[in-house]
N, C-alpha and C positions, 0 to 999 in steps of 0.2 A: 209512388210511381217507380217502377223498376224497368230498366231497359230504355231509358230516355235518350240514349245516344245512338239507338238503332234507327232503321229506316222508318218503321211505323211509330216507334216510341217517340222519336223527335216530333212527329206530327201530333201525337196525342198530347205531349207536353205543351206544345205551342197552343193547342186548343184550350188546355186547362189554364194556362197563364192568361189567356185573353178573355176568359170567362169570369165576370165579376161575381158569379154565384159561388165560386170557389175561393176559400181563404188560403192560408199557408199550404204550400204543396211540398211535401217531403219526397225527395228522390233518393234512391239507394242504387249504387252501382260500383263497378270496378274503376270507373273514371268519371270525372265530373262533366256535365254538359258545358259546352263552350260559351254559352250565353248566360251571364248572371242576370238575376231578376229579383226584385224585392220580395216577391211572394215565394221564392224558391229557397228551400233549406236542404242542404246536401249531407249525405251520409256515405262516405267512401268505404267500401267493404269488398273483400274478395269473394263474397257470397258463399263462403265455405266456413272457415274457422272463426273469422272476425264477427263481432256483433253486427247485426244488420242495421239496427237503429239505436240511437242513444237519446235519453232525456225526452222521450215522446210519451205523452199521457194517453192520447186517444186518436183514432182514425175513424173516418166515416166510410170512405171508399178506397179501394186499391186497384190500380191499373198495372198489369204486368205484360210487358212486350219483350221479354227476354227470348233470344233465339240465335242459333248459329247453324253451321253445317258441320258434318263430320270432317270434311276436308279442312275447314278453317280451325275447328277444335283440335284436330290432330289425331283423334282416335274416337271409337265409339264410346268409351268410358268417359272421355272428356266432354263429348257431346251431351251425354246423359247427365253429367254433373251440372251443366247449365240448364238444359231444356227440361229437365225433370227435377233434380235435387234443388237447384237454386229457386226455381219457380215455386216449388212447394214450401221452401223455407220462408220466402217472402210472404206467401199467402197465410201461412200459419202465424207468422209474426203479426201481420195486420189483423187477423181474426182475434188474436189474443188481446190486441189493443182496441177492440170494439168495432172494427170494420164490419159493415153489414152488406156491402156490395163489392163484388169482385168482377172486373172485366179483364179478360186475358186473350192474348193473341196466340192461337194454335195454328193449325194448317189443314187445308182440305185433304181428306183422305186419312185423317187421324182415326186410328182404331187399335185398341189394345191387342187384338188378335191378328193384326196385319203381319204378313211375311216380310214386309219392308221395314227395316229397323227404324228409320226416321219416323214413319207413320205410326209404328208401334209405340215408340217412346212418347210421341205426342198424345196418342190415345191413352196410355197409362197415366200421363200427366193429367189429362182431363178427368179420368176416373178418380185420381187422388184428390183433385180439387172438389169434385162432387161430394166426396166423403167428408169434407170439412163442413158441409151443411151451411154454407153462407145463405142467408135469406134470399139474396139475389145473386145469381152467377150467370155472367154473359160471356159466351165463348165465340170469338171471331175465327172463322176458318177460311182465310184467304187462299186463293190459288197462287200462281206465280206472281211475285211482287215486282212492280215496276217503280222506279224512283232513282234519285240521284245519289248513288253510293259514293261517288267521287268527293262530294262536298262533306262527307263524313269520314274522309280519309280511308275508305274501305275499297278494296280492289273488287272489280266486277266479278261476280261468280260465273264460271264458264257455263254452267247449266242454265243460268238466267239469260246469258247472252244468246245462247242458241235458242232457248225457249221463247224469248221475246222477239227474236227475229222471225221465228216461225209464226208467232202470234200476229205479227204485222201482216203476214200473208194470208193466214187462215182464220184470224180472229172472228170476222163477220160470219164465218160458216160454222163456228163452234157454239155449243150451248153456252149461255152466259156464265155458268159456274166454272167452265173450263178456260175462259179467257183470262188473260193477265189482268191484274188489278193494281191501280195506283196505291201506294202506301197511304197517301192522303185520304183516299176513299175509305180505306179500312179504319183509319183513325176517326174520321167523321162519323161513320156508322157506329163505332164503339162508343164514342162520346154521346151520341144521340140516344143510344139504348140505355146508357148508364143514367142519363137525366130522367128517364121515364120512371114513374112510380109503379113499377111492376116487380113482383116477386117470382121466385122459381128459377128454373134453368132455361136459358134461351141460347139457341145456336144461330149465329149469323153466317149464313152461307156466302160464298164469294159472289154468287149471282145477285143475292138480295142486297149485298153491300154496294154493288155497282148500280143497282136500280135506285137505291135510296139516295146515293150521293149526287 
C-alpha cells in the first residue's frame, strides 16, 4: 500500500486492515500512518533514492493512492516526481516481488495527449502501468474528491473548496461522472474490484464508483 496517509489511501488502508482475507499489509511512504495496527508493517522512504521495501519476499496485491497537486508539490517537476515516478517505482517493485494485481487511484480526465499538464501526467502514468503487464490492473478515475482533509493535517485545496461549493448547488443537475465523490466511495469501489477474480485492465469511472457505493 502506497499513499496510506492521503484522503483515499486512508480509507483503502482501513478497509484492508478490517478485512480478515488480508494478512500482513506493508505500507510504503514518506511518513507513517498515525494508527498502528498488528497487521501493518511500515517502510518509510522518500520514494526517490531510498529503497522502497526491505526484507520482503513476496506480494500478492498492490494498492497505490499517491497523489498531490502542482501547488502543493511546488512545481510541475515535483508533481511529476510523485504522481508518475513514485507511482511507477512502487508498481515495479511490487511486480518484481510477485504481485499479480494492481489497484491505482488516477483521475477523471487522465489522458497522455491532454493539453492539461495534470491530466497528461495521470494519463502517462496509466500507460506506464499498463506496460508493466500486471495480470489484473484496476484504475480508479474519481472526479473532484470530497473528504475530511483537516483530520489528515492537510490544508483544504482552493479548487476543491470552490468546486465542492458549486457541486452542492449543481450536483443533482450534473451527470454522475461529473459530480464530486467521497474518498470513501472511491476506496470501497477499488477494494471491491480488487477482491473480484477478474483479469485484464478495468477502468472505474467516477459515476460507476458512486453507483456501486
